[in-house]
C-alpha positions, -999 to +999 in steps of 0.1 A: -506-396+208-491-378+179-454-374+177-435-343+164-398-339+157-385-309+176-378-289+143-414-295+132-427-286+167-408-253+166-419-244+131-456-253+137-459-244+174-494-229+170-506-260+153-490-281+180-508-261+207-541-265+188-537-302+185-528-305+222-559-286+231-584-304+208-568-339+202-549-345+234-513-347+245-486-343+218-451-359+221-420-340+210-390-360+200-353-351+196-330-375+176-359-401+176-361-401+214-393-389+232-384-359+252-415-339+263-453-339+262-473-309+254-507-308+272-537-285+271-541-265+303-573-285+310-554-318+308-527-304+331-551-291+357-569-325+358-536-341+366-525-316+392-533-331+427-532-296+442-565-288+424-583-317+441-597-321+476-587-351+498-620-367+491-615-364+453-580-378+455-592-408+476-622-415+454-602-410+422-579-439+430-581-474+416-615-491+419-617-524+438-654-532+433-647-565+416-618-575+439-623-608+455-601-618+484-599-653+496-583-662+529-578-692+551-602-694+581-584-683+612-596-700+644-571-683+666-546-702+687-549-722+718-534-707+750-526-728+781-539-708+811-534-736+836-501-721+849-517-688+859-524-681+896-559-668+896 
């Protein structure tokens, strides 16, 4: 992501907007510290969960296709039923 000092961002705001739209998010700094990110409306709408259905949200999460889980075999536990009056 490109970084802009706040003075430069103010002076070249149209250029900042164009770059955010065509090149991706742009960071604006103040006193060398990252303060804000300028996004295109398309990038913003893609991030906004209110624009997605529940199905899209669930399917858009992390993928676990290659996840391998190993566990110890569980044979249950022994229960003594000899004390029961049946």
